[in-house]
DOGUSE-265124 format. One record per atom (N, C-alpha, C): x, y, z. Coordinates in pm, whole numbers, plus 50000, padded with zeros to 5 digits. Atoms other than C-alpha are relative to their C-alpha. Example, Ala and Ser with C-alpha at 12.3 -4.5 7.8 and 13.67 -1.06 7.14 Angstrom:
BEGIN
500894988150000
512304955050780
500905012050000
499184988149994
513674989450714
499235010950073
//
This chain:
BEGIN
500854988050000
500005000050000
500885012550000
499204987850012
501355034549900
499855008850124
499974991349882
502295059950165
498855010149998
501064989850008
499795085850037
498634993950027
501275006849973
496985060150053
499854997650150
500025002149855
497915051450412
499685013150072
500244986949939
498005088550498
498555004249983
501414996750027
494565092650339
499094992650097
500825008049909
493115064450550
500095005550143
499834994449866
494575079550868
499235013150014
500734987349997
493155114050782
498504997750009
501435002950000
489735099350712
499544994450135
500335005549868
489795079851037
499905010750105
500014989049903
490645110951239
498815009249976
501154991550033
488025131751052
498704993850050
501225007149958
485415105251128
499795001350151
500104998349854
486205107451501
499465013850036
500414986249971
485765145251497
498575002549952
501324997650060
482685144951269
498894993650084
501025007149920
480825119751488
500285002150148
499604996249864
481495138351813
499384992050112
500685006749887
478865123452045
500184984949995
499805014550013
479205088151907
501444996350038
498605002349963
482965090851942
500165000450151
499954998649852
482545102552302
499394987650066
500665011949943
480155073452371
500884987749989
499135011650020
482555047852223
501215000550091
498824998649915
485585061552409
499624997850147
500475001849861
483565062752734
499804985350032
500235014349980
482555026352690
501324992650017
498685006349990
486175016152631
500655003650135
499394995249876
487345037252928
499464992750122
500635006549884
484855022853177
500364985250004
499715014450006
485444987253058
501444997250037
498585002249970
489224990153070
500335003250145
499794996649859
489065006453413
499634988050088
500435011849924
487084976853549
500924988149974
499105011050036
489264952153360
501355001750070
498724997249935
492394969053497
499974997150149
500145002749856
491134967153856
500024985050025
500025014649984
490344930153815
501374993949970
498665005150033
493754924453651
500975002150116
499124997049886
495564941453940
499734990350115
500375009249891
493644920754195
500414985749966
499715013850041
494034888253997
501504997349999
498565002250010
497764892353925
500685000350137
499444999749865
498504901654287
499604987550078
500445012449935
496414872554413
500824988249950
499225010750058
498284849954175
501435000050055
498664998849945
501624863354301
500044995650146
500075003749858
500594859454667
499824984950014
500245014549997
499304824354597
501284992449967
498745006550037
502604815354431
501005000650115
499124998649883
504504828854733
499634989850107
500475009549899
502364807754965
500334985849957
499725013550052
502744777054742
501494996850011
498555002249992
506524781654735
500454996950142
499655002549859
506544780855115
499554986250048
500485013449963
504794747055119
501164990149986
498905009650002
507294719955206
499634987650082
500205012549925
507474684555339
501154998850099
498985001849896
509304679555668
500014985350043
499855014249968
510594644455724
500874998850125
499275001349873
511574638156087
500624986050008
499255012550003
514244611556114
499934993050136
500045008149878
513974583256367
501305002150080
498834997249914
516284590656662
500984988250002
499155011949992
517604554956654
500674996649867
499455003050133
518534556456281
501505002349997
498564998850014
522184551056195
500335009249882
499594990450104
524184574255967
499764994749860
500205005950132
524014550255673
498515000149962
501454999950026
520224547855705
499535014249965
500354986150027
519984585855711
500415003849857
499534997150137
522064588255390
499164992749896
500835007950092
520044560655224
498635006649983
501294993250005
516854579455311
500065011949905
499854988550090
518144610555134
500034995649854
499925005150138
518994590254824
498634995749949
501345004450039
515494575054820
499105012049967
500834988050022
513874609254847
500395006849870
499514993350120
516054624154571
499624992649872
500375007950117
515064595854336
498555002349957
501404997250035
511404606954346
499955011049894
500044990650113
510584624954020
499355013450037
500704987749961
508384650754199
500875009450084
499164992349906
511224662654425
500925009649927
499124989850057
513034694954342
501305001250078
498804998949916
515424697354637
499774993550135
500055006049866
516254680354966
501125006350082
498974994149913
518064697655251
499924993750139
499925006349869
519234682355576
500125010850108
499984990449890
518514701955895
500234992450130
499725006749873
520134690356217
499085005650108
500874995249892
518234693656543
500555012950060
499394987649951
520724720756648
499615011849910
500404989550094
519994740756332
498535003150014
501444998249984
516284735156382
499665008750120
500244992049880
516424749656732
500425014649979
499534986450030
518454779856614
498985007349911
501004994050089
515914786156336
498745003850078
501184997349918
513074784156590
500215012450086
499694988649913
514754808956825
500045013049919
499914988150087
515504833256539
498635004649952
501334996650054
511944831656404
499105006650104
500834994449893
510474841256744
500495013550051
499494987049959
512634872356786
500375000350148
499684998449857
512844884657147
499424988650084
500635011049925
510474857157264
500804987149989
499235012250021
512914831157131
501054997650108
499005001649893
515294837657421
499574989950105
500515009549900
513034816257638
500394985649967
499665013650042
514134785857436
501514997450002
498545001749996
517874791657483
500414988550093
499685010549902
517834767657782
499884986049942
500205013250060
516824739057549
501234995049924
498835003850080
520234738857379
500764988350064
499305011049933
521664715257643
499284986749981
500795012350021
518834689957608
499005002649888
500814996650119
517514695857256
498944989249975
501065009950019
514094678757218
499644997749852
500345001050142
513994683456840
500684988049934
499435011150077
514884657756572
500675005349874
499454997050133
517094658656265
498894997849897
501055001650100
515014662355954
500495003549861
499794995950138
514954665355577
498845009249961
501024990750050
513114694855421
499944998449848
500165003050143
511704686655077
499195010949930
500744991050089
510664710954805
499654992149873
500435007350120
508664697354512
500025009149877
500024992450125
508744707954146
498715007749984
501324993950006
505024715154157
499424999450142
500515000049862
503484725854492
498954989350028
501075009949979
500514702454441
500554985950023
499405013349981
502914672754444
500424997650145
499615001249859
503574679454814
499314988250067
500795010849937
500804655554920
500504986449954
499555012750058
501994627954685
501354995950058
498665002849947
505614630654802
499924996050147
500145003149857
504584630555169
499514985750020
500565013549988
502564598855120
501044989349965
498975009650040
505474581354946
501094998850106
498884999849904
508114591755201
499624993450132
500465005949873
505994579855496
500374985350013
499745014449996
506724543855399
501494996650000
498575002550006
510514548155383
500554996550139
499355004049876
512804532955644
500705012050066
499344989549919
514234555555921
499175012750011
500884988449989
511284579455895
499134998650125
500815000149878
509654587956228
498645006649975
501254992750025
507074613456108
500175009049878
500004990950115
506144633455799
498935010550021
500964989149984
504504667755823
500045009149877
500084990850114
503284689955542
498765009050010
501224992049985
500184706955684
498794992849941
501105008050055
497764679055599
498655006350030
501324993849985
494244691955544
500045014649961
499874985750029
495314728455538
500555002149859
499374998650132
497514724155229
499004997049889
500995003550104
494744707055031
498975011149983
500984989050008
492284734955118
500635012449935
499294988550059
494894761155027
500044998949848
499915001850144
495424746554680
498645001749932
501354999050056
491664744654624
499565014649993
500374985849998
491094781054728
500755007849893
499174993150100
493974792854506
499474997349860
500485003750134
492654773854205
498665006749969
501314993850020
489084786754251
500155015049978
499784985550012
490304822754296
500535003649862
499424997550133
492374821253978
498954998449891
501025002750103
489534806253774
498925010749999
501044989649991
486964831453901
500515013049941
499414987750053
489294860453822
500104999949849
499875001250146
489964848053468
498645001149933
501364999650058
486244842753400
499445014250003
500504986249989
485394878053524
500655009149897
499304991650097
488054894153304
499544996949859
500495003950134
486984874352997
498595005349978
501374994950010
483354883853070
499975015049973
499934985550021
484274920853092
500445003349858
499514997350135
486184919452763
498924997449896
501085003050095
483284902752580
498875010250009
501014989549984
480874928152729
500445012749927
499464988150067
483134955952602
499914998549849
500095002450145
483304940352256
498595002249949
501414998550039
479514939252241
499595014750001
500374985849989
479114975252361
500655008449890
499284992150100
481764989352129
499474997149860
500515003650132
480504970051828
498675006749972
501314993850019
476984983251879
500075015249995
499854985450003
478105018851950
500555004549866
499414996450128
480275019851639
499024997449885
501005003150103
477465003951439
499075011949976
500874988350013
475345034751508
500685011049917
499294989950079
478035057451363
500054995849853
499935004950137
478285035451055
498645000949932
501364998850056
474485035551007
499775013949939
500184986450050
474605073250964
500825002649874
499144998450119
477215068550688
499764989049899
500305011350088
475525039650513
499975004349853
500094995350138
474765060250201
501395002749941
498634997050044
478375071950182
500734987349959
499355012950029
479585035750193
499444993949872
500645005650119
477065024749929
500475007149873
499554992350119
478105052849691
501444996149966
498615003950025
481785043849735
500084986249937
500025013550060
480965007549655
499585000649855
500544999150136
478985017349344
501005006249902
499024993750089
481825038549205
501294991849990
498885009350019
484235009349237
501004998850113
499075001249887
485895013049578
500014985650054
499905013749947
487174979849714
499614999850148
500365001449858
486104966350051
501165004350090
498834996549919
489644970650183
500165015250008
499854985450004
489715007550073
499005006650095
501054994549913
486445014150259
500284996350146
499835005249864
487404993150562
501155006950077
498814994749933
490795009450636
499735012150089
500274988649910
489495043050768
499284995950128
500715004949881
487175024051003
500954992350092
498965006849922
490125002651110
500785010350083
499264989349932
492065034451194
499145006250110
500924994049903
489005048951369
499874991250125
500125009349888
488575017951585
501284999450083
498725000349930
492285017151668
500165012450088
499894987549923
492195053651779
499035000250117
500985000649891
489025047951982
500544991950117
499455008649896
490695019552171
501205006350068
498794993949946
493965038452214
499665011750093
500394988549917
492345070552343
499244995450124
500795005149888
489925050852561
500834993350107
499155006949902
492835033152732
500865009650082
499114990449933
494685064952838
499555002950144
500514996549867
492445075053131
500104988350098
499865011249906
492225040053287
501454997350039
498595002649970
496005035853261
500525010150102
499534989549908
496715069253432
499404998050139
500685001849871
494105063053706
500554987850074
499545012349936
495305027553772
501465001050046
498604998349959
499005037053782
500085008350129
500014991449881
498345065254032
499414992550120
500685007449893
495955043454234
500854988750055
499195011349954
498255013154247
501255004950074
498824994349933
501265034554338
499655004450143
500464995749868
499275049354628
499774988050092
500305011949919
498025015354752
501294993050041
498735006749971
501535000454728
500775007350110
499234992149902
503185028854922
499335000250137
500724998949873
500455029955188
499854986750074
500395012649936
499744993255250
501004988649990
499125011650019
502584970955128
500814996850125
499215002249878
504694975855444
499164993050107
500885006149900
501684966755661
499664985549963
500345013550045
500804936555448
501174990350017
498825008649984
504384923655474
500034993550137
500055005849865
503804918055845
499114987750004
500875011950011
501144892755738
500514990649892
499345008250101
503604877155490
499325001149863
500614997250131
501734892755195
500815011149935
499154990450070
503924910554942
499385003349865
500594995950127
502314930754660
501085000649891
499074998850112
503874931554315
500615014050000
499384986750002
506414960354293
499415008649889
500634990850096
505114991354112
500624998849862
499285001950127
507784988053844
500704986550004
500574997250133
507794968853614
498514996749986
501405004550010
504204958653703
499125009849923
500874990450067
502544991253590
500315001049850
499644999950143
504484989853260
499344988349930
500655011950057
503224954553196
498485002249990
501444997149998
499694965653292
499635009649888
500244990350107
499934995053048
499934993149865
499995007250129
500834972352756
498764991249985
501185008850006
498024948052843
498745008049970
501214991950018
495374975552865
499975006749862
499944994150135
496544992652544
499634989549896
500305010850095
496424959352361
498514996750001
501435003249990
492924951452493
499175011249940
500754988550053
491694986752411
500035000649850
499854999650146
493074986252056
499254988349936
500695011950054
491754950851998
498495002050001
501444997549989
488284960452122
499535010049893
500384989750097
488184991751904
500034995149857
499855005050137
489454975151587
498974989149971
500965010950021
487314944051629
498585005549988
501334994050005
484214965251698
499735006949868
500164992950127
484764986651389
499844990349883
500025009250113
485494958151150
498784990950001
501205008449989
482624936751279
498765007849959
501194991950027
480134965251251
499875003649853
500074995650139
481054975150896
499794988549902
500005011550090
481064939950754
498744999149914
501245002050075
477404937850656
499675011649906
500274988650085
477354972850508
500865000149874
499185001050119
480004962750255
499354991449891
500745008450096
477464939550084
498925008249932
500964991650073
475764962149833
499504992549877
//
């Protein structure tokens, strides 16, 4: 396509936006509201997904070794665990290290346990991380039957409920976002269709004098692209400012509950690209879908 033809299509697309003032405003408003809601759901969903991943990464299997086990049995146990395909890593924690970790995790209150160092009641153990968090249950069940194992702990009952809640939350979030996008597509397509109805005669005349479908369609393509692009600006600005405020005000407090929000950068940059893409896609798809039937003269 020649440069002057492309320039003509861009000019016509911009003229159409200006000429159809109220319809343009209605279309941009629809895109803006939809992207604002979509952006809010995306922020919540992506942060929930990040928090869920953090929680899942903390899930581990603790294998307490029988006090009467000999060194060779302890080494053999490690080899057996490492041979399991679901296992990512195995680390040995002595009872002395376990007590130190307990004291450190309790802060000032941990000093009360200093007296236990002489008669340490803890056991040596292996800490297992799995390739996939959901494999924790499977690995725990397998390791329970190994020799030299006294007890296996992985948060039975709680872990299964955690995985279920995480999966449901992710699925609900995805469904809501997809629903919002389809709602936006429907609204934009119908709004743009009204602008095209008012130009039906113009399209018919262009067809009768020999204009190709592509020649007629391009200005509407440009118009839809601009509608989506302009409609995404306000939601992006509002969401960046809003997320930056929420992060600065609440992230430090949430960290005390072991919840860490996604850092502002590069998250807001990724969010910007996603919303621009959705906005442009909605605008272009709405324009091209609406004009299709009017090209049949």
